[in-house]
C-alpha positions in Angstrom: 0.0 0.0 0.0 1.4 3.5 -0.9 2.3 5.7 2.0 -0.2 8.6 2.4 2.5 10.9 3.8 0.4 14.0 3.4 -2.6 12.9 5.3 -3.5 15.1 8.2 -4.4 13.5 11.5 -7.6 15.5 12.0 -9.1 14.3 8.6 -9.0 10.6 9.4 -12.3 10.5 11.5 -14.2 12.2 8.6 -12.8 10.0 5.8 -12.3 6.6 7.3 -14.2 6.3 10.6 -17.3 7.7 9.1 -18.1 4.2 7.8 -17.5 2.6 11.1 -18.9 5.1 13.7 -22.0 6.0 11.7 -22.6 2.3 11.0 -23.0 1.9 14.7 -26.0 4.3 14.4 -27.3 2.4 11.4 -27.3 5.6 9.4 -24.5 5.2 6.9 -23.0 2.6 4.5 -23.4 -0.7 6.2 -25.9 -2.1 8.6 -24.6 -3.1 12.0 -25.8 -6.7 11.2 -23.1 -6.9 8.5 -20.3 -6.5 11.0 -18.7 -9.3 13.1 -18.9 -8.2 16.7 -15.3 -9.0 17.2 -14.3 -6.8 14.3 -16.4 -3.9 15.8 -14.6 -4.2 19.1 -11.3 -4.4 17.3 -12.0 -1.2 15.4 -13.2 0.7 18.5 -9.9 -0.3 20.3 -7.9 0.8 17.3 -9.5 4.2 17.3 -9.0 4.7 21.0 -5.3 3.9 20.7 -5.0 6.1 17.7 -6.4 9.2 19.5 -4.6 8.6 22.8 -1.2 7.3 21.7 -1.0 8.8 18.2 0.1 5.6 16.6 1.7 5.7 13.2 -1.0 6.8 10.8 -0.1 4.4 8.0 -0.3 1.4 10.2 -3.7 2.5 11.6 -5.2 3.2 8.2 -3.9 -0.1 6.8 -5.3 -2.1 9.7 -8.7 -0.3 9.4 -9.0 -1.1 5.8 -7.9 -4.7 6.4 -10.5 -5.1 9.2 -13.2 -3.7 7.0 -12.4 -6.2 4.3 -12.8 -9.1 6.8 -16.5 -8.3 7.5 -18.8 -11.2 7.2 -22.6 -11.8 6.9 -22.8 -9.5 3.9 -26.1 -9.6 2.1 -26.3 -11.5 -1.2 -25.9 -9.6 -4.5 -29.5 -10.3 -5.5 -30.8 -8.4 -2.5 -28.8 -5.2 -3.3 -30.9 -2.2 -4.2 -30.3 -0.2 -7.4 -29.5 3.2 -5.8 -25.7 4.0 -5.9 -26.1 5.8 -2.6 -27.5 2.9 -0.8 -25.3 1.1 1.8 -25.5 -2.1 -0.2 -25.6 -0.9 -3.7 -23.7 -3.1 -6.2 -20.1 -2.0 -7.1 -21.0 -1.8 -10.7 -23.7 0.7 -10.0 -21.3 2.7 -7.9 -18.7 2.8 -10.7 -21.3 3.9 -13.2 -22.4 6.7 -11.0 -18.8 7.7 -10.4 -18.2 7.8 -14.1 -21.4 9.9 -14.8 -20.5 12.4 -12.0 -16.9 12.7 -13.2 -18.1 13.4 -16.8 -20.6 16.0 -15.5 -18.0 17.8 -13.4 -15.5 17.8 -16.3 -18.0 19.7 -18.4 -18.9 22.2 -15.6 -18.4 25.9 -16.5 -17.5 28.6 -14.1 -20.5 30.9 -13.3 -18.2 33.9 -13.3 -14.8 34.7 -14.9 -13.0 35.2 -11.6 -13.9 31.6 -10.6 -12.5 30.0 -13.7 -9.2 28.9 -12.0 -11.1 27.0 -9.3 -13.6 25.4 -11.7 -11.0 24.6 -14.3 -9.0 22.8 -11.6 -12.1 20.8 -10.6 -12.8 20.0 -14.3 -9.2 18.8 -14.8 -9.3 16.4 -11.8 -12.7 15.2 -13.0 -11.4 14.4 -16.5 -8.6 12.3 -15.0 -11.0 10.4 -12.7 -13.5 9.9 -15.6 -10.7 8.1 -17.5 -9.9 5.9 -14.5 -13.5 5.0 -13.9 -14.0 4.3 -17.6 -11.1 1.8 -17.5 -12.5 0.1 -14.4 -15.8 -0.3 -16.1 -14.3 -1.7 -19.2 -11.9 -4.1 -17.4 -14.6 -5.4 -15.1 -17.3 -5.7 -17.8 -19.6 -3.6 -15.6 -20.8 -1.5 -18.4 -22.8 -4.5 -19.7 -22.9 -6.9 -16.8 -24.6 -4.7 -14.3 -24.3 -5.6 -10.7 -22.1 -8.7 -11.1 -18.9 -6.8 -10.7 -17.3 -7.3 -7.3 -14.4 -5.1 -6.1 -12.1 -5.7 -3.1 -13.8 -4.6 0.0 -11.3 -1.9 0.9 -11.6 -0.5 -2.7 -15.4 -0.5 -2.5 -15.3 1.5 0.7 -13.0 4.1 -0.7 -15.0 4.4 -4.0 -18.2 4.9 -2.1 -16.6 7.8 -0.2 -15.3 9.2 -3.5 -18.9 9.1 -4.8 -20.0 11.2 -1.9 -17.2 13.7 -2.4 -18.0 14.0 -6.1 -21.7 14.5 -5.2 -20.7 17.4 -2.9 -18.6 18.8 -5.7 -21.7 18.7 -8.0 -23.8 20.4 -5.3 -21.2 23.1 -5.0 -21.2 23.7 -8.7 -25.1 23.9 -8.8 -25.1 26.3 -5.8 -22.6 28.6 -7.4 -24.5 28.6 -10.7 -27.7 29.8 -8.8 -26.0 32.7 -7.1 -25.5 36.2 -8.4 -22.0 37.0 -9.6 -21.6 39.8 -7.1 -22.6 37.6 -4.3 -20.1 35.0 -5.5 -17.4 37.6 -5.6 -18.2 38.6 -2.0 -18.2 35.0 -0.9 -15.3 33.9 -3.2 -13.1 33.0 -0.2 -15.8 30.7 1.2 -16.3 29.1 -2.2 -12.6 28.5 -2.7 -12.3 27.1 0.8 -15.2 24.6 0.2 -13.6 23.6 -3.1 -10.2 23.2 -1.5 -11.6 21.1 1.3 -13.4 18.8 -1.1 -10.2 18.4 -3.2 -8.3 17.6 0.0 -10.8 15.0 0.9 -10.6 13.5 -2.6 -6.8 13.4 -2.6 -6.9 11.6 0.8 -9.3 9.0 -0.6 -7.3 8.5 -3.7 -4.2 7.9 -1.6 -6.1 5.3 0.4 -7.4 3.5 -2.7 -5.7 0.1 -3.0 -4.6 0.5 -6.6 -2.7 -2.9 -6.7 -5.9 -4.8 -5.7 -7.9 -3.1 -8.5 -5.5 -4.4 -11.1 -5.2 -1.1 -12.9 -2.8 -0.7 -15.8 0.3 1.4 -15.1 -0.9 4.3 -17.2 -4.2 4.4 -15.4 -2.5 4.1 -12.0 -0.4 7.1 -13.1 -3.5 9.1 -13.9 -4.9 8.3 -10.5 -1.6 9.4 -8.9 -1.6 12.6 -11.0 -5.2 13.4 -9.9 -4.2 13.0 -6.3 -1.2 15.3 -6.7 -3.3 17.9 -8.5 -6.0 17.8 -5.8 -3.4 18.9 -3.3 -2.6 22.0 -5.3 -4.5 25.2 -4.5 -5.6 27.5 -7.4 -4.3 31.0 -7.2 -6.7 33.5 -5.5 -4.7 36.7 -5.7 -6.7 38.1 -8.6 -10.0 37.3 -7.0 -8.9 39.0 -3.8 -7.8 42.1 -5.7 -11.1 42.2 -7.6 -13.1 41.9 -4.4 -11.0 44.6 -2.7 -11.6 46.9 -5.8 -15.4 46.4 -5.6 -15.5 47.1 -1.8 -13.3 50.2 -2.3 -15.7 51.4 -5.0 -18.6 51.0 -2.6 -16.8 53.1 0.1 -16.1 55.8 -2.5 -19.7 56.0 -3.5 -20.6 56.4 0.2 -18.3 59.5 0.2 -20.3 60.8 -2.8 -17.4 60.2 -5.2 -18.8 59.4 -8.6 -17.0 56.4 -10.1 -15.2 56.7 -13.4 -16.7 55.1 -16.5 -13.5 53.2 -17.3 -13.2 51.8 -13.8 -16.8 50.6 -13.8 -16.4 49.0 -17.1 -13.3 47.2 -16.1 -14.8 45.8 -12.9 -18.0 44.6 -14.6 -16.0 43.0 -17.4 -14.0 41.0 -14.8 -17.2 40.0 -13.1 -18.8 38.9 -16.3 -21.4 41.6 -16.8 -20.9 43.0 -20.3 -24.4 43.9 -21.7 -27.7 45.4 -20.4 -29.4 42.0 -20.3 -26.8 40.4 -18.0 -26.8 43.6 -15.9 -30.6 43.5 -15.4 -30.5 39.8 -14.6 -27.8 40.4 -12.0 -29.8 43.2 -10.4 -32.9 41.0 -10.2 -31.0 38.1 -8.7 -29.3 40.3 -6.2 -32.7 41.8 -5.1 -34.2 38.3 -4.7 -31.2 37.2 -2.6 -31.5 40.3 -0.4 -35.2 39.6 0.1 -34.5 36.0 1.1 -31.6 37.0 3.4 -29.4 34.3 2.0 -26.2 36.1 3.1 -26.9 38.4 6.0 -23.2 39.1 6.5 -22.9 40.6 3.0 -26.4 42.1 2.8 -25.3 45.8 3.2 -22.7 45.3 0.4 -25.3 43.5 -1.8 -27.8 46.4 -1.3 -25.1 48.9 -2.3 -24.2 46.8 -5.3 -27.8 46.9 -6.6 -27.7 50.7 -6.7 -24.2 50.6 -8.2 -25.3 48.2 -10.9 -28.3 50.4 -11.8 -26.0 53.3 -12.2 -23.5 51.3 -14.2 -26.2 50.0 -16.5 -27.3 53.6 -17.3 -23.8 54.9 -17.7 -22.2 52.0 -19.6 -25.0 50.8 -21.7 -26.6 54.1 -22.5 -29.7 53.4 -20.4 -30.6 50.5 -22.6 -33.7 48.6 -21.9 -33.1 45.2 -20.2 -34.8 43.2 -22.9 -35.2 45.1 -26.2 -38.7 44.9 -27.6 -39.9 45.6 -31.1 -42.5 48.2 -30.2 -43.9 48.4 -33.7 -45.0 44.8 -33.5 -45.5 44.2 -29.8 -49.0 44.0 -28.4 -48.8 46.7 -25.8 -51.9 45.6 -24.1 -50.3 42.3 -23.3 -46.7 43.3 -23.0 -44.7 44.3 -20.0 -46.9 42.9 -17.3 -44.4 43.7 -14.6 -46.2 47.0 -13.8 -49.6 45.2 -13.7 -49.5 42.7 -10.9 -52.6 40.8 -9.9 -55.1 42.5 -7.6 -54.1 42.5 -3.9 -56.0 40.1 -1.7 -59.0 41.7 0.1 -57.3 41.3 3.4 -54.4 43.4 2.3 -56.6 46.4 1.4 -57.6 49.1 3.9 -61.4 49.0 4.4 -61.4 52.8 4.4 -59.3 53.7 1.3 -59.7 50.3 -0.4 -56.0 50.6 -1.3 -53.1 48.3 -0.4 -52.1 49.0 3.2 -48.6 50.4 3.7 -48.6 50.4 7.5 -51.4 48.1 8.8 -52.5 48.8 12.4 -55.2 47.2 14.6 -57.9 49.3 16.3 -59.4 48.3 19.6 -62.3 46.8 17.7 -59.9 44.2 16.3 -60.2 45.5 12.7 -57.1 46.3 10.7 -56.7 49.6 8.8 -53.9 51.5 7.1 -52.4 53.9 9.7 -52.8 57.0 7.5 -56.5 56.3 6.7 -57.6 55.5 10.3 -55.6 58.5 11.6 -57.5 60.7 9.2 -60.8 59.1 10.4 -60.0 59.8 14.0 -58.8 63.3 13.0 -62.3 64.1 11.7 -63.7 63.7 15.2 -65.0 60.2 14.9 -64.5 57.6 17.6 -66.2 54.6 16.0 -64.9 51.7 14.1 -65.3 52.5 10.4 -66.1 48.8 9.5 -68.2 47.7 12.4 -69.6 51.0 13.5 -69.1 50.2 17.2 -67.9 52.7 19.7 -64.2 52.3 20.4 -63.0 51.9 23.9 -59.9 53.8 23.0 -58.1 55.2 20.0 -54.9 53.3 20.4 -53.4 51.6 17.3 -51.3 48.5 17.5 -49.0 47.7 14.5 -50.0 44.5 12.7 -46.4 43.3 12.0 -47.5 39.9 10.7 -49.8 41.3 8.1 -47.2 43.9 7.2 -44.6 41.2 6.5 -47.1 39.3 4.3 -47.9 42.5 2.4 -44.2 43.2 1.9 -43.6 39.7 0.6 -46.6 39.9 -1.7 -45.4 43.2 -3.1 -41.9 41.8 -3.6 -43.1 38.6 -5.4 -45.5 40.6 -7.6 -43.4 43.6 -8.3 -45.8 46.1 -6.8 -44.4 49.6 -6.4 -45.7 50.5 -3.0 -44.0 52.8 -0.4 -43.7 50.5 2.6 -43.7 52.5 5.9 -41.3 51.4 8.6 -43.6 51.9 11.6 -41.5 50.2 14.3 -38.2 48.6 15.2 -39.0 45.4 13.4 -36.5 43.8 11.1 -36.6 45.3 7.5 -39.2 43.5 5.6 -38.4 44.9 2.1 -35.5 45.9 0.0 -36.6 49.6 0.2 -36.1 49.6 4.0 -32.6 48.0 3.6 -31.7 50.6 1.0 -32.8 53.4 3.3 -30.2 52.3 5.8 -27.4 52.0 3.3 -25.6 55.2 2.5 -23.8 53.7 -0.5 -27.1 52.5 -2.0 -28.7 55.9 -1.5 -25.8 57.8 -3.1 -25.8 55.3 -6.0 -29.5 55.8 -6.5 -29.1 59.6 -6.3 -26.3 59.4 -9.0 -28.5 57.2 -11.2 -31.5 59.5 -10.9 -29.4 62.6 -11.6 -27.7 60.9 -14.6 -31.0 59.8 -16.1 -32.8 63.2 -15.7 -29.8 65.0 -17.2 -29.7 62.6 -20.1 -33.4 63.0 -20.7 -33.1 66.8 -20.7 -30.3 66.6 -23.3 -31.7 63.8 -25.5 -33.4 64.6 -28.8 -33.4 61.1 -30.3 -36.8 59.3 -29.9 -35.1 56.0 -29.4 -32.7 57.4 -26.7 -35.6 59.2 -25.0 -37.6 55.9 -25.0 -34.7 54.1 -23.3 -34.1 56.8 -20.7 -37.8 57.0 -19.8 -38.0 53.3 -19.5 -35.1 53.3 -17.0 -36.7 56.1 -15.0 -39.9 54.0 -14.9 -38.0 51.0 -13.6 -36.0 53.0 -11.1 -39.2 54.6 -9.7 -40.9 51.3 -9.5 -39.5 50.5 -6.1 -38.2 52.5 -3.2 -39.4 55.8 -1.9 -35.8 57.1 -2.0 -35.6 56.4 -5.7 -38.8 58.3 -6.3 -37.6 61.2 -4.2 -34.3 61.4 -6.0 -36.0 61.3 -9.4 -38.6 63.9 -8.3 -35.9 66.2 -6.9 -33.9 66.0 -10.1 -36.9 67.5 -12.0 -38.1 64.5 -13.9 -41.9 65.2 -13.6 -41.7 68.4 -15.7 -39.7 66.6 -18.4 -42.0 63.5 -18.5 -45.3 65.4 -18.8 -44.9 66.5 -22.4 -44.1 63.0 -23.4 -47.6 61.9 -22.5 -48.7 63.4 -25.8 -46.2 61.4 -27.8 -47.4 59.6 -30.8 -45.0 56.8 -30.0 -47.2 54.3 -28.2 -44.3 52.7 -26.3 -42.9 56.1 -25.2 -46.4 57.2 -24.1 -46.8 54.0 -22.0 -43.4 54.4 -20.4 -44.0 58.0 -19.6 -47.4 57.6 -18.0 -46.3 54.6 -16.0 -43.2 56.4 -14.8 -45.5 59.3 -13.7 -47.7 56.8 -11.9 -44.8 55.3 -10.1 -43.5 58.7 -9.1 -46.9 59.8 -7.8 -46.8 57.2 -5.1 -44.6 59.5 -3.1 -46.5 62.4 -1.5 -43.9 65.0 -2.4 -44.0 64.0 -6.0 -47.8 64.5 -6.1 -47.2 68.2 -5.6 -44.5 68.2 -8.3 -46.8 66.6 -10.8 -49.8 68.7 -10.1 -47.6 71.9 -10.3 -46.0 70.7 -13.6 -47.4 72.8 -16.5 -50.1 70.9 -18.4 -49.9 67.7 -16.3 -53.7 67.4 -15.7 -54.5 68.1 -19.4 -51.9 65.6 -20.5 -53.4 62.9 -18.3 -56.8 63.7 -19.8 -55.3 63.4 -23.3 -54.0 59.9 -22.4 -57.3 58.8 -20.9 -59.2 60.0 -23.9 -56.8 59.3 -26.8 -54.2 57.0 -25.4 -52.5 54.6 -27.8 -53.4 51.5 -25.7 -55.8 50.6 -22.9 -52.7 50.0 -20.7 -51.7 53.7 -21.0 -55.3 54.8 -20.4 -55.5 52.6 -17.3 -52.3 53.9 -15.9 -53.4 57.5 -16.5 -56.6 56.7 -14.5 -54.5 55.1 -11.8 -52.4 58.3 -11.7 -55.5 60.4 -11.2 -56.5 58.0 -8.3 -53.0 58.4 -6.8 -53.1 62.2 -7.0 -56.7 62.4 -5.7 -55.4 60.9 -2.4 -54.6 64.5 -1.4 -57.7 66.4 -0.5 -56.7 69.7 -2.2 -55.9 67.9 -5.4 -59.1 65.8 -5.2 -61.1 69.1 -5.3 -58.9 70.5 -8.1 -59.3 67.4 -10.2 -63.0 67.2 -9.5 -63.5 70.8 -10.8 -61.9 69.9 -14.1 -64.8 68.6 -16.3 -62.4 67.0 -18.7 -60.9 64.8 -16.0 -64.3 63.7 -14.7 -65.7 63.0 -18.2 -62.6 61.0 -19.1 -62.6 58.9 -16.0 -66.4 58.2 -16.3 -65.9 57.2 -20.0 -63.2 54.7 -19.0 -65.5 53.3 -16.3 -68.2 52.9 -18.9 -66.3 51.4 -21.8 -62.9 50.1 -20.6 -61.9 46.5 -20.2 -62.0 45.0 -16.7 -58.6 46.2 -15.5 -59.1 49.7 -16.8 -62.6 49.8 -15.5 -61.4 48.8 -12.1 -58.9 51.7 -11.9 -61.5 54.2 -13.3 -64.1 53.2 -10.7 -61.5 53.5 -7.9 -60.7 57.1 -9.2 -64.5 57.9 -9.2 -64.8 56.6 -5.7 -61.9 58.9 -4.6 -63.3 61.9 -6.4 -66.8 61.3 -5.0 -65.4 61.8 -1.5 -65.8 65.5 -2.0 -69.4 66.8 -1.9 -68.6 69.6 -4.4 -67.6 67.1 -7.0 -70.9 65.2 -6.9 -72.8 67.5 -9.3 -70.1 67.2 -12.0 -69.8 63.4 -11.5 -73.6 63.0 -11.9 -73.7 65.2 -15.0 -70.9 63.2 -16.5 -72.8 59.9 -16.0 -71.0 58.4 -13.1 -74.2 56.9 -11.7 -75.0 55.2 -15.0 -71.4 53.9 -15.5 -71.4 52.6 -11.9 -74.7 50.8 -12.3 -73.6 49.1 -15.5 -70.5 47.9 -13.7 -72.3 46.2 -10.8 -71.6 42.5 -10.8 -68.3 43.1 -12.7 -66.3 45.3 -10.3 -67.0 45.4 -6.5 -66.1 49.1 -6.4 -69.2 50.0 -8.4 -71.5 49.6 -5.4 -69.1 51.7 -3.3 -69.2 54.5 -5.8 -73.0 54.5 -5.8 -73.1 54.6 -2.0 -70.7 57.5 -2.0 -72.7 59.4 -4.6 -76.0 58.7 -2.7 -74.4 59.9 0.6 -73.4 63.3 -0.8 -76.4 64.3 -2.9 -76.6 61.9 -5.8 -79.5 59.7 -4.6 -82.1 61.1 -6.9 -79.8 60.6 -10.0 -79.2 57.0 -9.0 -82.9 56.2 -8.5 -83.6 57.7 -11.9 -81.2 55.2 -13.5 -83.2 52.3 -14.9 -82.6 49.1 -13.0 -80.2 50.7 -10.5 -82.1 49.5 -7.4 -82.7 46.0 -8.8 -79.0 45.6 -9.5 -78.1 46.7 -6.0 -80.5 44.2 -4.5 -78.9 41.5 -6.7 -75.4 42.5 -5.6 -76.6 42.1 -1.9 -77.0 38.4 -2.7 -74.2 37.6 -5.2 -71.4 40.0 -4.5 -68.2 39.9 -2.4 -68.4 40.7 1.3 -67.4 44.3 0.7 -69.7 44.8 -2.3 -72.6 43.4 -0.4 -71.9 45.9 2.4 -71.7 48.7 -0.1 -74.9 47.7 -1.9 -76.8 47.5 1.4 -75.4 50.9 2.4 -76.3 52.4 -1.0 -79.9 51.1 -0.7 -80.3 52.5 2.8 -79.0 55.9 1.7 -81.4 55.9 -1.3 -84.3 55.1 0.9 -83.4 57.9 3.3 -82.5 60.6 0.7 -84.9 59.8 -2.2 -87.8 58.7 0.1 -90.8 56.7 -0.9 -89.8 56.6 -4.6 -86.6 54.6 -3.8 -88.3 52.5 -1.1 -91.1 51.6 -3.6 -88.5 50.4 -6.1 -86.8 48.3 -3.4 -90.0 46.6 -2.3 -90.9 46.0 -6.0 -87.8 43.8 -6.5 -88.7 40.2 -6.2 -86.8 38.4 -3.4 -85.6 41.5 -1.6 -86.8 40.1 1.7 -84.6 37.0 1.2 -81.7 39.2 0.2 -82.0 41.2 3.5 -82.5 38.0 5.5 -79.4 36.4 4.0 -77.3 39.4 4.7 -78.5 39.5 8.3 -77.3 35.9 8.7 -74.1 35.8 6.7 -72.8 39.3 6.2 -70.2 41.2 8.1 -71.1 43.2 11.1 -71.4 46.4 9.1 -73.4 44.5 6.4 -75.8 43.2 9.0 -76.3 46.7 10.4 -77.1 48.0 7.0 -79.4 45.1 6.2 -81.3 45.8 9.5 -81.6 49.5 8.6 -82.8 48.6 5.1 -85.4 46.2 6.6 -86.7 49.0 8.9 -86.9 51.5 6.1 -88.9 49.0 4.0 -91.2 48.3 6.9 -91.8 52.0 7.5 -92.5 52.5 3.8 -94.9 49.5 3.9 -96.6 50.9 7.0 -96.9 54.3 5.5 -98.3 52.8 2.3 -100.9 50.8 4.2 -101.9 53.9 6.2 -102.3 55.9 3.1 -104.4 53.2 1.5 -106.6 53.0 4.6 -107.0 56.8 4.6 -108.0 56.7 1.0 -110.6 54.0 1.7 -112.0 56.1 4.7 -112.3 59.2 2.5 -114.2 57.4 -0.2 -116.9 55.8 2.2 -119.1 59.0 2.9 -119.3 59.7 -0.8 -120.7 56.3 -1.5 -123.2 56.5 1.4 -124.5 59.9 0.3 -125.0 58.6 -3.2 -127.0 55.7 -1.9 -129.2 58.0 0.2 -129.8 60.2 -2.8 -130.8 57.2 -4.8 -133.2 56.0 -2.1 -134.9 59.5 -1.8 -135.4 59.7 -5.5 -137.2 56.4 -5.4 
């Protein structure tokens, strides 16, 4: 047996005794039943002497392998399972698995240029081993004979351990391939250490392999010895260390507000393997996902900074190129680019007051959850009741709903929703935007990117270049309140507004979506409303936009701007805005109609807007949308509450549709339908009540809502039932009065007839 002179003492328990010790726990290669009790005792004594007396390592290893080869009571070949990782898998299957793994590893490519030395070394060792295993298969006839090949027991033990090491190599390759390049660079020392450890394990096992017992040819034995020697060499890491130091130094410079040079950025990205806009965008997306999943908490601050730095580099180096170029002349813009159109948020994620996705959910003393801003405004108006249940609140304290906030943040991240998440407490950051806010390098990189893009937009005259820059502004404003603030401060709103009238459909869509993303930030609402021609430009898109997607985003922008009371009044006074929104609610596809109805609901929150909304046909549009969009009933309730009840009653079929919605709608729409009917009965009087009672099955609808509705819905249903009973009692009284009035006339006529006779 060759002398394994380079074996280290602390590696023996992992490589050799793993078979024996773990066998005693019945969890590794061989069942305890397959060992002779005397042999087990002998092995335990050997290991005790080894650790205490530090016997000569060669003698210990040789005696261990010899003892393992003397095991008896081994199961028959026919009982062996087919899995190569099973403790009793046939040697032929193990060899074939070794051969496949070695071939796979020899073809493995480095996921990043700076890891090529490490992966090239692994591939070279794997090619040598593949040749050795191929020779073993050919000599033993295992390629065709299957499980009939029997190897010496000591060789079988070593080869099974080699199989495990190669499997760990394969797992390392797969793990590296799934990581972002920048994360690999930051963790390059860990990756190299893992690869070095595996190569050391492999070299030790190859030294222990009894080559003479296998009957290998001299040239094949030389290959095995060469593989062992190569496994003990370490690939050079000086270049990787230098590159990593350069990237970290660049982050520190950005923290000090030093703008990185173009040549330096280009050189670093080239060494990392990012050389086009597509790979840069993919790297940003992968980094953001890894940050959200907290896969490397130690490096999270650096990864967050690198996201901002890569965004800046993409704009500077690749001329703000779009991540995936699209032929806009042929693309179906109504179906393209769904990243800005996520699915509707779950009902539980929306505030019952504003009907919008909650940014900072809090729980009131009634147990209901609201968005902090909305419930604070409710309490600020002098109310002390629960908006949803109507019950008197014991106190006005609000408790943060951290669990729901985490779920909302995760949903936003998974669906790409651009929402400004408020950090209401000292909880761990639940989103990338919170992590960015605490990272000075990321903030400065975002500021540099915003400034660069806005300056480029102001100096660009080429339509294609303008399209690319606006697309990047749209993407940057899609997430993070800081990004939106930097873009707004740089003056982007005034430059984007004129682009809403562009005849280029793609440019118009990018411009209106960028404006929508910017409007999420309160400060940007003011900048947009004060930009010259902004409201008229939004009206132009809603009326004459090149695609429904552009019209829809324009309506959503109106909804976002209307969140501010002063702007809600200003938008409501503009007849063109009201008419455009109503028209979208009447004729738009479902997604467009949904945003238009939400905008109508917001505008109807001001009493002075009701007249213009009614004149524009908001009542008719909302009635026609009942059953399609749950916000339709809410719009009708809001109109009825502030002076539009007569107009709603005058719409043909409005009351009947609201009654039907009480039975078939969602919980929220059933509440709103009942509330609208109660308001109609109160404000429009007997005319509305008569229409309600004339609807077939209204009693059942009220009864069902009393039994299955929410607490607010049950209250509204009870109020509606009382209103109907009052109307019925009044109608009966009026009928009785008419009957009483008619009786004397009939009696007098009868008397006259009798006298005449």
